N, C-alpha and C positions, 0 to 999 in steps of 0.2 A: 721331520722339521719340528723343533721344540716350540711349543706354544708358550706365549707369555702368560704369567699367572693372571687370573681374572677373578675378582671377588665373586663368590657364589651367592645364590639367593637374591639376586637383583640388588646387591649392595650399591652398585653405581647408580641405579635408578633412585634409591632412597636418598643418597648423598646429593645427586643433582636436583631432585625435587625439593629437598630441604633448602639448598642454597638458593634456588630460584624463588621459593616462597619468601625467604628473608629479603631477597633482592627486590622483589616486586612490592613488598610491604602492603599487600592488598589481600582482603579475604576473598574466598572463592565461592562461586555459586554451587552449593552442595546439591547433589542429585545425580541423575543419570549421565549428564554431560561430563561431569568430573570423573565419575567411575569409568566411563568409556575412555576418557583420555588416559587415565592411569593404566587401564588394560592395554591400550595400544602402546603406551610407553614400555610396559612390561614385555610385550611381544617384540618390540623393537630392540629392547635390551637382549632378549634371547637370540635374535638374528645377528645382532652386532657381535656377540661373543663368537659366533661361528663363521662369520663372513669377512670381518674386518680386523686389522691389527688394532690393539687397544687404543693407541692415540687417536686414530681416525674414528674408531667406534665411539670413544668418549665424546669427541667433537660432535658427531652426528646426534648422539643421544642428548647432549646438552642443548644443541640447537632445537631439536624436536621438543624437548621439555619446555624450553623458553617459549616457543611458539604456542604450544598447547596451553600452558598455564597462563600466559599473558592474555590469550583470547578468552579464557574462562574467568580471569580476575575482574572484579568489579572496578570500573574506571573511577578515578577520583571525581567526586561531585562538589559543586559549588554550594555554599549555604543558601537556603531560601531567603533568610533575612526579611527584607521588606519588598521583595521583587513583585512587580505587577505584570500580568500577562493578559492580552486580549485574545479571546478564542471565538471564532465564528462558527455558526451552525450548531448551537448548543440545544436545539429543540429535542434532539434524540441522539442515539448512537455514540460514536467516538467523542463528539464534542461535549455532550452532556456528561459522560463518564470522566472525561479528562477534567472538566470544570470541577466536578465533585472531588476528584483526587487532589488536584492542585490546591483547592480551597482547604482540604483537610491537612495538607502539608504546610499551610501558612501563607501561601501566595495571596496577593490581592488579585482576584479574578474578575475581569470584565468580560461578560458572556453575552454574545449577540444571539437573538432568537427571531424567528419570523413572527411569532405570536406571543405577546407578553402574558396572555391569559391561557396559553396552551398547556397541555399536560407536562411537557418538559420544563417549561418555565416554572410552573407550580411546584414541581418536584424539587427543582434547584432551590427555590425559596424555602421550601420546607426542611431540607436536609443540610443546607450549607450555612456558613457563618454570615454575620452581617457585613463582612468584608466583600462578599460577592455582589457585583452590580450587574443588573440585567438591562439590556438595551435592545429595542426592536430595530432590526436592520434587514433590508432586502438588497442583495448585492446587484440587482438589476436596476436599482434606482439611485442615481447620483446624489439626490438630496439625502437619502438615508446614509450613504457613505460619508457625505460631508458632516452630517450630524454625529456619526460615529467618531469621526476624527476629532471634532470639538469635544465630544464626551470624553474621549480618551485623554486628551490634553488636560481637561479640567480635573480628572480623577487621578492623574499621575504627576501632579505638580511637585509633590513632596518626595515621591519614590522614584520617579522616572518610569519609563516603559521598558521592561526587560525583554519581553518576548511577544511575538505575534504568531498565533497558530491559525493558519489558513486551513480550516477544516470543512467549511460549508461546500457542498457539492450538489450537482443536479444531473439527473438522467431520467428521461421519460419515455424512451422507446427502446425496444429490443427487436431489431430487424436489419435486413440487408441494407446496404447504403442506398440502393435504388429504391427501396421501399420506405426509407426514412425521409420525412419532409425536410427540406432545407431549413425551415424554421426551427426544427429540432437541433440542428447543428448550431444555429445562431443562439438559441436559448442556452445550450450547454456552454458555449464560449462566453456568453454574457456572465454566467455565474462562476464557472470553473476557471475562467481566464481573465476576462476584462474586469469583472468586479473585484477579484482578488488582486489584480495588478493595480487598480486604482487605490484600493485600500492600503496595499503594501507601500506604494510610492508616497502616499500621504503620511504614513507613519515613519518613514525612513529618518527624518530629522530626529525624532525621539529615539529611535533604535541606534542611530549613529552616536548620539550623545551618551547612551548607556553602554555602548559596545555590546549590544544584546544579541538576540537570536530570532531568526525567522524559521518557522517549522511549517511545512506544507504537506497535507495529506494528499498523496497522489493515488495512482493505481497501476498495477501491472498491465492493465489494458492500454496504458499510455506507452508501454515499452514493446508490446507484442500484439499482433492482430487478432484479438479475440473476436470470434464470429458474432456478428450482430450488435457489436458495441462501438461502431465507428464514431458516432457522434460524441459519445462520452469519452472514448479513448483518444480521439484527436485533441480534444480540449485538455485532457490530462497530459498528453505529450507536449503540447505547447507550454503548459504550466511548468513541466519538469525542465524544459530547456530554459525557460525564463529564470527559474530558480538556480540553475547551473550558472547562468550569466550573472545573476546577482551575487552568487558565491564568489566569483572571481573579482567582480567590481567592488564589492564591499569588504574584501579581505584587508585592504590597507586601513579601513575604519575599525577593524576588530569585530565586525558583525559576522557571525557564523550562520550558515544556511544549511538546513537539512530537509530531506524529503522522505516521507514515510510511504512505503509501497506495500500496503497490507494485502493479505489474501482475502478470501471470502469469509466474512463474519456475519452473524445474525443480528444486524441492526434492525431497528423498527421499520425502516423503509424497505429493507430486503424482505422482511417477513410479511409485508402487507400484500397478500395475494389479491385481495379485492382491488387494490389500487392498480396492480399490473393487469388485471383483467379489464378494468375500465380503460386503461391506456391501449390495450390491444383492440378493443372495440372502436375507440376513436381512430386508431390507425386504419382499420378496415373501412370505416366510414369515409375516411379522407382520401383513399387511394383512387386514382383515375381508373375508369372501368377497364381500359386496355391493359393496364399494369396488373390489375387484380385477376384478369382472365389469364394472363401469361404465367403468373406465379400460382394462382389458385388460393382460395381461402383456406383450404386444408394445409397448404404449405405454411401459412402464417400461424395456424393453430398448432402445427407441429413444432415450429420454432418456440412458440410460447410454452408448450408443454415441456420441451427440452430445457428451457431456461428455468422453469419452476422446479424441475427435477434436480438441476444442478445446485439450486439453492438449498436443497436438503442436506448437502454436504457442508454447509456453512458452519463455522465454529461459534458456539454460543458465548464463549468467554471472550470479552473484549479487552481484557487486561493486557495481552501482549502489545496491542496498538497503543493503549494508554501508557504503558511502561516505556515504549519507544519514544513517544512524544515527550515524556518526562525526562528521559535521558538526553534527548536532543536539546532540551532547555537548560539542563543543569550539569551535564558532563563537561569536565574541563576541556576535553577534546572530543566533541560530538562527531558522529559519523556523517558523511555526506548523504548516505542512503541507509535506510533501515528497511528490513523485509520481514515484518512480523506475520506469522501465519504458517500453516502446515503445507509442505510440499513446494514452497516457492523456489528453494534452491534447485530442485530437480527441473522445475519449469524453466528457469532461466538458463540452466545448463543446456537443456534441449533447444531452447530458442537460439542460443549463441553458437552452439557447436555442432548441431545435427543438421542434415539436409532439410531443405525447405518442405519437401513432401512429408517428412516425419514430423516436422514442427506443426504443420497444418493438421495432420491427423491426430496428433496429441491433443491440441486444443479442441478439436471436434469431439474427441472421445470423452474428455473431462469437462466440457462446457456445453457446446451445442453442436450436434451432428446434423448437418443439413440432409433433407431429402430432395429429390428432384422436383423442380418446378413443374407445374402442370404441362406447360408447352414442350418440355423436354422428355416427357414420359412416352413410352411406346403408344402410338395412336394419337398423341397430342398434336394440336395444330401449331404451325409456325416454326417447325424445326425438323431436321433430319438427324435423329439420334446417332445413327451409324456413322454418318459423315462427320458429325461433331466429335464423336469419340476418336475417329481416325485422325482428326486435326489436333486433338489435345495431346501435347507432348508428355503430359504426366497425368493420365486418367486415374481417377480414384475408383478402384474396383468395389469399394464399400462406402458409398456416399451416405450411408446412414439408414436407419429403418424407414420403411415407407410409412405414409400417414395411416394406412390401415393397421400396420403392425404396431405403430405407436399408440393407437387407440386400444 
């Protein structure tokens, strides 16, 4: 059978890439992603020459090139002009770094902090322009939220409010649900959900008028059952669902809503080992005696050690999250979800497509691997381990290192 002539040397690849680049009219992010895309397209070109007739091969190659290059192309951005943005939780971490970047870009930044004389507030005053305004706000206090609403209206009369960045978050316990005080669930919900809800609702008239943006920093813990983060994760899950609802309801008004789901980054709160140690001691002191005997103090110490160990993998560079927030504020077509951080694609693939047992073990391996509570160990009181194992339809043969091994 005679083969149709095919240009040698990947000529079709170059022609398709050149046409797509002209069509997209957008510069590309130079670096490993672009090189990897071109290498994959070259491999696809080689396969198409051998497996498909030229018309079909050209169609496949053109479609693949369009998808790859359009994903790598920088989306068109709106001008900063005189846009104003309110950012919550700017004492440290993502909020502080986002405030600094947006101020440098020319935004009018309204930054809320817990302490006007704290290190974060002092740093923002020192390194930012006079456009940046600081406001003390505690999301658990309705009076603070009301003051923030009036403050925002007063400082955006000429520019309007373009964006709200719900960044402030709270978590003060790392423990099983049974070990976590109900008050902890309430405090997480007050900051991460109810406070952000009240602030967002109060600012909606301004955001509808400007056809602006709502950007909320969530967490993968709101999408999947991270061990020992139930209080934090449930509040973030509630917030994500609320933002999805806002996204649908505000679409006719032209308001776009995005959620940032970052991986583990080295923010100041994450690195504060002394703070986590203090919270662990408060948890031990607050547990009922019966519950402490059933689980054992060494069980809680083990969880605490595993948590601190997982934080060593946190990324020091916060710019991927800051860039995602910036894109959500300025992209002509912002994404509904952003996933800045290393390994999140693999985590979500495992969560959505693999069996429940593998999902659980994956999270335990890369975050917190439980040991057996004291009452379930051989010789422990209040259980029959052999009977429990027989009744468990999916026993975990590797529940994690024992407390002795962890030490």
